N, C-alpha and C positions, 0 to 999 in steps of 0.2 A: 322978106325977111323974117318978120315975125311970125309970119303961117309957117316956114320953114324949121323954125325953133319949135314951134308947138307939135308939128308931126315928129322932131327928134325928141321931143319928150315922150311921148306917146309910144314911138318905136323901141326905146330903150326898157320899159318896164314890159313890154310886150316881148322882147327877144329874151328876156331876163326869164320869163314866164315859160315860153316856148323851150328853153334851155332846162329850166327844172324839171319840166314835164318829160324830157326825152331820159334825163337821169333816173326820175322817178320809173319810167316806163323799166329801163333797164333794170333797177333794183328790184324793181316787182319781179322781172322774168329771172333775176338768179333767187330771190327767194322761193321761187316755185321749184327750184332743182333740189330734190332730196338725197340727201348723203348718209348712208349707212354703212354699218359694218361692226366688227368685235375687237376688244380690248384684250389682249392675253399677256399673261407672264412669260416673258421669252425662257426663263431659267426653267419652268416647270410645263409648261404649256396650259395652263389653266386659266380660264377666263377671269378677270378682275371685275369685281362689282362696286360701283360707286364710283368709277373713274371720271377726272373730270374733262370734257371737250369744250374746249372754247375757241370760238372765230377768233383771229388774232385782229386785233385792231377794232373789234366789235363788243358789245354785251352780250351777244348772243352763246349760252353755256346750256348743255345738257350734262347729265349722269349717266352712267351704264347701267344697265338694269341687274336684275339677278342673275342673267345669263351672261353678262359682259357685254350686252347689245347696246348701242348707239344708234340715233336716227335725230337727223335735225336738218332744216333748210339752209342753203347758201349759196353761194354764187360758186362757178364752176372753178375759178381760179384762186380760190381763197387759200389761208395756211389756217390751218387747224393745230390748236395747241392743247397736247394731251400731257396730265400731271396726275398723279395719285400719290399718297403718304408711301414713303418707302421704295420708291421708284423713280427714277431719272425721269425728269421732265423732256419732252421731246414734240419737235415741232415738225409738220408734214405738209407740203404744198400740194394740192388734189390734182391741178392741170387736169380738169375735167372727167376725172375718175368718179365715179357715183358709188362703188362698193371698195371701201377700203378698211382691211384687218390692221389692227396695230399692235406692235410688240412691244412692250416696255422694259426697260433693263432692271434688274433688281438693283436698290440704291447701295448695295455693299461694294459695288464699284465706285461710288460716291464718295467723296470727302465729307458730304453734307449728312452723310447717315447718323442716326443717333444710335450711340453705344450705350450698353449698360454698365453701370459700375457700381461698387458697394454701395448700398442703399440710395440710390437713385440713377439717372440717366444725365448723359450729356451729348450734345453734338460732337461728333469726332473731330470737327475743327476745334473745340474749345477743350479739347482733354489736353492735359499737362503732361500726364504720365504715359508711360510704355504701354499702352493698351491695344491688342490685337482682335478683332470681331472677325468672325467666320459664318458664314450661312452654307449647311451643308448643301452642296453639288447633288441636286436632284437628278441630273442627267446622268453623269457620269461617276456611278458609285458600285455596282455590283451589288452584290448581298454585303449588308452590314449587320453583324448581330449584336455588336456592343458600340456605342456611342463614339468611344475614341476611335473605332476606324476610322470614321469621317475627318479626323484630325492628322493622320498619319501624313507627314511631309508636307503638312499646308501651312503651317506658321512659322515663321523665323524665332529662334530660341526655346522652340517646344520640340522635344525629342520623345518620340513615342514608338516603344519596342513593341509592335504588334504581339500578341499572347500565343502560346503553342498551338500545333495544329487543331487542339482539341477544342470541339465547338463550344462556344461559351467562355472559352478561357480569356481573362482580360489580359491588355497589355499593361506594361510599365509606362507611366507619363512621367517626365522631367522637363520642369521649367527652369531654364538657365542651370541645369546640372544637379539642382538641389542645393541646399546650404548646410545639410548636417553631416554627420558619421554614423554615429549609432542609432539616433534619433530617426523617426519617418523623415523620408524624402519627399513623400507623395504631397501634391498641390492639394489645397483647400479645394472641394467642390460643391457647389452651392446651385440647387434646383429650386427655380421661383422664390430665391430668397432664404429658400433653410439650407443651412449647411450641412451636409451629409455627413453620418458618421462611418467610421470603417465598415469593411465585410462587404468585398467588392462592389463598392458604391454604386458603380455604372453598369453592371453587370443586367440589373432588374430592368433598366429602363430601355423603353423601344426608341430606338432611334428614329423612328418615323414621326414621334412626338413633338421632336425637338425642332425648334425655329431657329436658332442662334447659338454659337457658342461666344463668350466674350473670355479672353485670356489677360488677364492683369498680371504683367511682369517684373515692373520695377516695385520699389518699395513707396513710390509717391501714390501708386494705383493701389497696394495692397496693404500699406499701413491701417486704414480704416478698418480691415479685419484683424489688426492686432497679431494676437498669439498663436492665430492657426494660419499666417499668412508667409512666412519666411520662404516656402518653396513655390510661390507663386499661388493665383485663384483662377479655377475656371468655374465661370459662372454660366448655366445652362438655362436659357429660356424657353420656355415649350409652346407649343402652339396654343392660338386662342380663335375663339370666335370673331366675325368680322361685324361691327355695327352697320346695320343700314342693310344688309344682307338677308332680305327677306324670304326669299326661297331657298330652302335646304340645299346644302351642294355635298353630296356624297362624292367619296374617291376611295377607290378599291386598286391595292396595288399589291402583286404577288410576283415571288422570286422563284424559279424550281432550278437548283443546281445540282451539277455532277462533279463531286471532288475525287480527283486523283492522287497518287502519291507521286510528287515531282520527281523524286530520285531516290534510289536505294543506295544503302551503304555497301561499299564494294569489299565484299569477302569473298574467300575461294569457293567456288561451286564444290561439288561431292566430288568429282573425278579430280580435279585439283587439289582438293583436301587429300585425297587417298595419295595422290603422288607426293605430296609435301609431307606428308605422315610417314610413308616409307623411306623418305631421303633423311629426313629432319629429325622425327620424333624418337627421344629415346624411350621406347615400349620394350617391356618384356615380351618373349615370343608367345607368351598365352593370350595376348590382350588382342581381341579381334576388332576392326572396323565393322560397322552395320552395314548392310546390304541396301540400304534406302538411298534414295536421290532427292532429298528435303531441302527445298530453298524456303527457309525458316520465315525469312523477312516477308515471302510473300503469303506465307501462312497466317501472318497475323495482320497485314494490310488487307484492304478492299478499296474497290471503287465504292465511294458512299453518295447516296442521293439526299437531297434535302428540299425543304419548302417552307416559304415563309408569305404568312399573308396578313395583309392589314386594310381595315375598313373604319372609315372615318366620316363623322357627319357635322357640317358646320352650319351656322345658321344665326339668325337673329329675330326675336319673338317679342314682342313688345318692348322694343328698346333693347333686350337684352341679348347679348352675343353669348353663343353656347358652342362648345365643341364636345363630342363624344367620340371615344376610339377604341377600337380593340385589335389586337394582334396575336398572331400563334405562331410562333419558330418550330419547327421542327427538324432538326440536322444530326445527321449519322456522322460518325467521326469515321477517317480513314483507317483506323485500328477498329478491327472486330470487337464488337459488344459496346463501344463507346456511343453514347447518345445523349442528346442536350435537346430538353424542350421547355419552351415559355411560353405562356400565355400573360397576354397583358389587358388591363382595361383602363382607361381615362376619360376623366370627366372635368370639364371647365365651364364655368360661366362668369362673365364679368358684366353684371348691371350696375345702373347709376341711378342715383336717387337723389332727392332734394334739389331738383334743379339741376342736375349733372354735378351737384358740388360734392355727393359721398359716392366714391367710385368703392364696389366691392370685387375682389378677384378670388374666386374660390377655385381651387386645383385640387384634385384626388386622382392617385395613379396606383395602381395594384397591380402585382405580377407575382405569378406562380412557376416556379423553376422545377424542372426534375430532371436530373441529370444522373447518369450512369458512367461514374468514372472509372477510368483504368490506372494500374501502377505503370510509370513509365519505365519499371525496371524490366517489363517483358520486351523491350524495344532492345535493350542492352541483351538480354537472354537471346532475342532471335538473330543479334548480330553473333554471338559468341558460340551458340549449339551447334552441335557436331552435326554436320549434312549427311552424314551417312546414319543418321537414326532415323527410325521413324517417328510418327506424331501419335500415333496409337500403339499400345501394346497391353497385352491381357497377362495378369499373372495369379498362380493360383491362390495368394492370400488376398486379393483384390486390391493390393497396394498399388496407387496411381488412379485407381477407379477408370480402367480402361486405356489411359494415357501411359506414353512413355516416361519411365523413371528410371533413375540411374542407380544401381544396385551394385554390390560386391559381394558374390556369394549369396545370393537372396535376401541380402541386407542393405535396406535403403543407404544411399550416401548423403550425408548432410552436408558436407563442403561441396557440393554441385550446384551448377546453376539448376534452376527450376525449367520446367519444360512450359516453354510461353503461351503455347496454344491452351494448355490445361489451366493455364494461370487465368486465361481471359474468360474461359467458359464454364470453370467451376466457382469463379468467385462472383459472389454476389453483392454488388454493392449498388448502393442509392443513394443520392444526396436530393433531399426536397427542401426547398429555400420557399417561405412566403415572404413577401415584403410589401409595405404599404407606404406612402410619401404623400402628404398632402400639406396643405396650409389655405389661410384665409387673411387675405390682406386688405385692409380696408383703411382709404385714404380719404379723408376729409378737407375740403379747401372752404375756410372759415367763410362765412355769408357777409358781407361787407367790408372782408377784410383779406381778398382773395389771394394776396401774395404769401399769406400761412397756410400750409398745410400740416394736417396731423396724419400720421400713418401706423398702424397697430398691424404686427404680421404674427399669427399664431401657426406654427408647425410642428409636424412630427414626421418622423420615420421610425418604422416598428419593423423589425424583421426576426424571423423564425426560422431555425433551421434544424432539420430531422435527417440525421446520417445512420445509415444502416450497412454493415456488411458482415457476411456469413460464408465460411469456408469450410465444406464437409469435411469429416475424417476420411484420412487416407489420400487425400488429395495430393499430388506431387509435392506443392509448395510447403505442406505443412510437415514435410520432412527436412527441408532447408531451411525454415524459417519457424517462427512461432515457438512451440517446445522441442522441435525438430525429433518428435516422434510418431507424427502422423494424427494426432488428436488434433481436430477442427477446432474452429473458433467462431463468435458471435460477439460482434460488436456494436455498439452506439453511441451516437451522443447527441444531445439535444442542446441548442444554443439559442438564447433568447437575447436581442437586444433592442434598448428604446430610446430615443432621442425626442427631447422634448426643449420647443423653443419658441421665446417671447421676445420681439424686437418691437420696441416704439420709438419714433422720432419726430422730431417738429423740423420742419422745411420752411425757409422765409427767402423769396426770392423778390429783390425789388430792383427796379430800374430808375436811375436818376441824373439830372442833370444832361441828359441825352446821351450821353457817351458811356455812363458807369454804369454796372449791375453789381449787386450781391448775391450772391447764392449760400446760405448758411444753414447746415443740418446739426442739430443735436439730438443724441439716443442715448438708448438703453438697452441692454440685451441681456438675455438669461437663457443658459442653455442645462439639461440635465441628461447624463448619459448614465444608463445602467444596463448591467450584462448578467448572465447567468451562464454556466457550462455544467452539464452534466453526463459525464463521460461512464461508461459501463463496458467492461470486457468480460466474456463467459469462456472460460476454458475447464473442461472438466477435471474436477481434482484440484483445480488453481484458484487460490483466494483472490477476488478481486480487490485490486490496490489502488482502483481510480477514486478521487477525490472530488467532490462537487466544488462550483466556485462560484462568487458573485461579487459584484462591487458596484460602487456609485462614483460618479464624478460630476462636480460643478462649476461650469465658467460663468461670471459675472463681469460685465463690461458696461463702460460709459464711454460714448465717442463724440467726437464732433468734426465737422469740416467745414470751411469757408473756401467759397471760389471768387475770385473778383476778376472784374473783365472792364477793361478800359477799350473804348471804341472797337470792341472784338477785335482787337489788335494784340493787347498786353493781357496775359491771363495768369493770376497767381492762386495757387492753391496751398492751403495748409489744413493738416489734419492731426487730430490727437486722439488716441484710443488707450482706455487703462483697464487693464484684464485681470480679474484674480480667479486663479486656477487653487481647486481644492488639490490637487497633486504637492503643493508645496505647503510648506509651515505657515502660519499664521504670519511670522516675521518677513517671509520672502514670496508670500502669495501675490502681491502687488506687481505688475510689470505696466510700463509707460511707453508707448510707441509714437513717437511724432513722427511728422514728414512736411516737406514743403518743395513748391515746385513752382516754375517760372517758363512760360512760354511766349513767344515774341511770333505774331503771326507777319512775317515779311510779307507777304503776298498783298497784305492791306495797304501797304506802303504805295504812293504814288508812282514812285519810279520802278516798282516791281511790274504794277499794273500797267505802264507805259511799253514796258517788254513785249506785252501780248502774249507770248509763248509760256508764260508761267502761270499756271491756273491756282495753285496752292504752295507755299513756303512756310512751314513752321519751325523755328528752333526751340527744344525742348532741354530742360535742366532741371534735376530734382534729385532730393537726398530723403532718405527714409529707414526708419528703424522697424524691424519686424521682431518676432517673439516664437520662441517653441519650447512646447512643453510635454510633445506626445514621446514618452520615452516608457517602455517595460510596465509596471504595473499602475496602478490608479493613486498609491501613496508610497512612494519610495523613501519620503521622509519619516514615516512612522516606524516603531519597533513591532514588527508583526511575528506571529508565530505559526507554524505549519502542524497540524495534528497529525501523528503518525496514522501509518494503516493498519489493519488488522494483524498484518503481517509482521508488523514491526513495533510490539507491545512488550510491556515488561512485568513481570511476574512479582508482585508485591503480595508477600503472604500466600494466598491460596487464590488471589484476583489477577486476572490479567488486564494491565490500564495502558491505556492509550497515551503517548508522549507528545509533550509540547517542544517543539525545535524553535529555537528563535532563528529569524532570518537576518540577511543581513540589510544595513539599511545608511543613509547617509542623513542626518537632520537638518543640513545647511544647503541641501539642493534648491537650486534655482532657477530662473528663467534663463534659456540659450538665447542671444540676442545677436540679430543680422544688422548690418548697416551698409547700406547700397547708395552708391552715387551713380548717376545715369545723365548721359548726353545724346539727345536723339536729335532727328530732323526728319520732319515729313515732307513729301514733294508731290506735285503734279504739274505735269505740262500737257500743252496742246488740248485744253479742257478737258483734262484728265485722262485723256487716251492713254498717257504713261503715267504712272503714280508708283509710290511707294515709300520706304522709310528706312533711316540708317539709325543703328542705336550702339551706344559703346558704354559698358558698364564696369564699375569694381564692387566688390562686396565682400564685406569683412565680418566673421563670424566669430564671436568670442564667447567664453564660458560654454563650449561645447558639451551637450550632454552624452555622456561618453561611458562606456564599461570598461574599468582598468582594474588590473589587480591589485590586490592590497597586501602589505606584509602579514604573514601568519601571526595570528592571535590579536591584532587591530580591530579587527571585525569579527561579526559573526560567520562571515564567508570570506574568501578568497579573491569574489570579483565583485564589485559594486557598482550601482550607478550614481553617477557623480558630476558635476561641472568641472571639466579640466581639458583644454586645449582651445587653440585659435585656428581658423583656416580662410584663407584669401582665396577670391574667385575674380576673374576678368574674362570680359568677353566680347564679341562683336557680332551685331546682328544686321541683315541684309535683306528686305523684302520687294520685290520689283513685280509689278503687273501692267498689262495693257492690251490694247486692242489694235493690233497691227492692221487688221483689214475690219471695217466697219461700214459693210452698205447695205442697201436695202433687203436682199436674198442673201448677202454673205457675210459672215462674221468669224473672225478668228481671233481668239483671247489666250493669251501666254501668261502664267503666274510663275514665280520662282524664287526661292529664299535660299539663304546660306548663313551659316551658324558657326562662330569660334567661340568656344569656351573651355575655360581651363581652372583647374582650383589647386591650391598648394596647401599643404599643411604646415601652419607656422609654430605651432605647439602642440605637444600631444601628452606632457608630464608634468611633474613639479619641478623636476631636473631633467632636462633633455641631453641625454648623451649620444653618441655615433651609434652603440648599440643597443639604443631603445627603439621598439617597435611594438604594433600589435598586431597578432595574426589574424586572418580573415581567408575568406574564400575558400571554403572548406569542400572537399569531395572525400567521402569514407576515412573522416577521421585525420585528414591530409588537410593541410592549409598551403594553399599557393600564392596567396597575396598577403602584403601586408600595409598597415598606416603607420607612415613614418614621416618626421619631420624634413622638410624641403622636397617632399615627392607629393605627386597626385593621390589621392586617395585610391585605395584598389591596384595598388602598383604589385606587378607580379616579383614572388621573391623566389630564385631557382638556382641551379647550378649552371654553368657556364659549361657548355659541352666542347670536350676537346676533338680534333679531326685529324687523319692522318695525312700523307702528303698529296693524297688524290681526293681528300675533301670529304672522306669518307668519315660518318661519325663513329668514335672508338667507344665501344660499348663499356660502361662503369669508369671513364676517364673524364677527368673535369679539370678546368684552369681555377686553381684557387687564388686568393687574393693576391699573395705574392707573386703570380706569374707560373708557377710551379702546376705541375700535373697530379692531381689528386684521385684516389679512389673514394676516398671517403663523402659520404651523402649528408652528412652532418650540417646543422645550420650555420656553423662557423665557415663554412666552403661556399655557402651560397651568395648571391650577391645580388642588390637591388638594381631591376634589369631596367629602372627608367620606363618602363612600358606596361600602360595601364588598361584595364577593359573599359573605364570610362571613355566615352567619346568626344573627343576634343572638336571634330569637325563634321557638320550634317547639313544636308540641304536636300532640297524640294523642289519637283517640276510638275507641272500641270499646264495642258493645253486643251483647247475645245474648238471645235470648228463646225458652225452651223451654215446650212447651207438649205436655204428654202424649211422645209419639213423633215428634212435629215440632220443628224448630229454627231459626231465623230469626238471621243474624249479619250485623252491619254494622261495618267498618272504614274509617276515613280518617285523614289526617294533614295538615299543612299548615303553613306557615312565613311569615314578615312581617319587616320591617326590612332585608332584604339585596337588591341590585341586581343587573342583567342588563345587558350590554353588547350589543345586537342586531345583531352583527356581519354578520349575514345580510341585514338592511336597510342597515347602513352602506358593506355593498362593492356596492351597486348604485345606479345613476345614469343618465343619459339617454345617456352616452357609450358603455353596454353595448349600445346598440339597434345601432351600428355603430360597429367600431373601426378603428384605423389599418391593422391587420392584416388588414382587409375579411371580418371575423367579425362576426356577427349574434347577438345574446343575449337572452334575455327579462328581464323585470323585473316587478316586482310593481307592482299599482296605485298603492302608497303613494309607490314610487318615483316613479312617472309623476306622481301629485299633486303631489310635493315638487319635483320640476322641476331638482334638482342635475344640472349638466352633466357633473360628475366625482365621485368616490367622497370622502367627506368622514369618514373612518375615526375620527377624534379628537374629532367634534362629540358635546358630551353631549346633544344631540339625541337620541342611539339609547340613552342610559341610561336603563332603565326600572326600575319597582319589579317585584322578582322573588317579592311577595307571591302565595299562593295555597292554596286547600284541595282537596284529591281526595280523592273516595270510592274507597278502594282495592280494595274487595271488598265485594259482597252474596253471602251464601251461603244457600240454604233446602236444608234436608235432612230426611229422612224415615228413620226407624230400624225395622227389623223384627225384633223377638226370636225366639226358637224356631223356626229356618226347619223344622228337620227333627227336632232334638233339643234338649235342653238344652246351653247353652253355645255355639248357635250363634246368630250373629245378621247383618243386611245393614244397610248405609246408603247411600243413594242421595241425593245431591245435586247441585243444579245452582247455578252462581255465575258472577260476571261481576266481572272485575277491571279497574282502570282505568275504573271506570264514569262518573266526571263530574270534569270540572276547572274549578275556579270560579277564575278570575284574569282581572286586566285587562292583563295583558301582551300584547303584540300579536304575539309570535312564536308559535309552536307550543306550546312548553312551557318555563315559566321555571324549573322543579326542575332545576337543573344547577350542579354542586360548584364549579367553576372560575369560574361567572356570565360565562361569554363561550359565546354563541349563535352555533355556525359548524360548519356540517354535521352537525347533531346526527341520530343514528338513534333516531327516537322511539319511545316505548315503547307497543306496541300495546294494543288493548281486547282481552281475553280472555274467551271465553265457555268452561266447563268441564262437563263431565258426570264426575261423579266416584262410584265404587262401593268399598264396605269391605266384606269379608267376613271375618266368624271364625269358626274351628270347632277 
């Protein structure tokens, strides 16, 4: 018995040892298996340097090298965990695979992303205000000349009306419709911490240099910017180098474009015109049409080509990340002689010193723009010019310089349209702009007290513009404009703008008690704006009355913000900014702009977590006040004087003296202020496979900076800039995104947004009456819109068209306010239509399908509820066929059918719905990995832009910001071949 126990005691450790040897042998066998592959950014196809590869459940970890490659030894059936800052964490079961490429999703689809806010950054889950962040879609974009092209239809509450068809044309950005009437409604643009001054702030920026856009919409998010944030803030962060990327990474991208006219305005052909002229024109027998068959629109339009090239170098040397970039854009417009060229250079370094306690971020960007603009008047001339007239004609006196010119008995007719082809080729216009934007930001984390950071940011924005225009003597346009006698002109204008900025702030972050965190910021900011303009005009025997001008403006600010977090569940934010503007008198100089916000992360509650399907749920509530001071001149409160030109001098004795004329002013002008209330909900389901946000807001602007008429004799002018009026805005915003399909080789993503926003004028004058309104929306000295209490801004003010029993418009007959029919076109018979050019409903859609190395993307956007005045139609009548000046002009088939004998500009017959949906872009691309070695990749893509427009509008395009369709340079249809090479 004892012997058996001894054997048992010996057998137990022996079996234990044998078992361990077997396990050890298996482990050794697994360790001998080499796993390798490359980690890529799915959005761009580029390799990711420094990604973390970890074997789940073990301590074995490696980092990807400079080419994004990794290699480690592990078991055949282990799980790899891959992570990298700014990307979603991913787990992959190997299942015996020895070669595994990994594609990480950018974190902009994650609610844990870090978003840039004013003077700092926060996790998106900790944001208490209405903040939207967008990383430009590198795959589905087509050609983008200006940065705002990347934002069209992408963010709820942000309406971007793209620029005209002229290359380099900037669009109009409106965040929640804007908060002002006469003052600027443009949002504040901040590039790498530098608030950018006016003067096409985005056109000079290379879109390829932009890393992210962050849009601050509600006052809680924008109040930290105070006086310049009533219309929202767009923060642009440019691309930087990557720490730890020892091997330089080159990226070259190019776009080759073909631009075509999407559609022509429907006018009569030469034969149709001859027939209409014979039947309808009231011309004398001695007036003869020409024998030509000229399509004037096709004479000014063309198929245009363009190209765009960008090269960047990123890397890190001696622990200092760097990025150098260069770009060249060369785009021809679809109207002949129109051309835009831009050269961009960018440089940035981000070194760290003092044991990584001192971070320095240096960014320098420069651009050279060279544009040959055209007058949009040639569009109207091409529409209306007689199609029976030739383009070219020689006259004995050389008038017209070889181009057809309207003449009566050998004398040029001054009240006639100018030959549009001559206008293009004889007008020499050149616009050159040099711009440099830069900053150096230093952030110091106090040694021994790391919770406290000190930040200093020094920035500048310098812009110089030189414009030249010359038209020779006897050019056709010199008989219909300028001096109307054939004398040519030479015109120049030299503008300079400088903006210098200093921002200093301290930031303190402290966690205590396990669940509490305080993040406090206090700072100071100084900005100086200066401009000068020097116009000159040279016409033979005419005195130049141009007067140069320059002025300077200062902004001084103190600001503070406190963020408090409890258990990452309850989030509180409070801000206060005090701004002083030299635009106002010392008594009114300071404005104070507070805000407060509360957020409750319901997804952190246990009863929500237990549901399992909800990955994020946050309720937000905020209030804030922002300011506005951008109106007219720099000193509207001061009594100023204008010096008369040499053509308006006074003879005193034997000397001619220049006179000083007092200008109108308001010594009590002060800040315009906007109060905003916002309620929002952020949500995510199924591990954020479906995510989105919902916001509802109310905004009230008071002391509107406005231009109003004043009684004669009460000031030195009849219109002054002052504070008068109130306006209320309301809106709803919804954004949705998700991935209906997400598999190894196949992924489908969809994003959509919808916005409703409306504004109502509450007060407009000291005493508002029913007949009190301010006219606006002007074309050729005619005003078609008004600002009126109880109405949306820019509401159309027109005559109510009368119709016969068959529904046909009766020319010159209108329904008066008392219901009777009148022929008077005076304002007394016009009515407030209740229809505005402002867009109340707008939306955007985008989708992308990735299958292995193929990708297909589609973007679109649209709007409805707004109206457009088709002035192009309203300005046509049967009288155009033959005028009293003995000039024949073309008209459209609709004008011929309508039969109006003269123009009826103010008839609401020409007011149409501006609703539309546009397919902006369709892109098909293919990516090639490992071209000649690891870390090299090539993507080839074909795209079409402005693919299809769905609308019932009778004109060419209803997407017009001001709602007035007149001589619009239409947007072309663009076909693009894109190449992107990384090595």
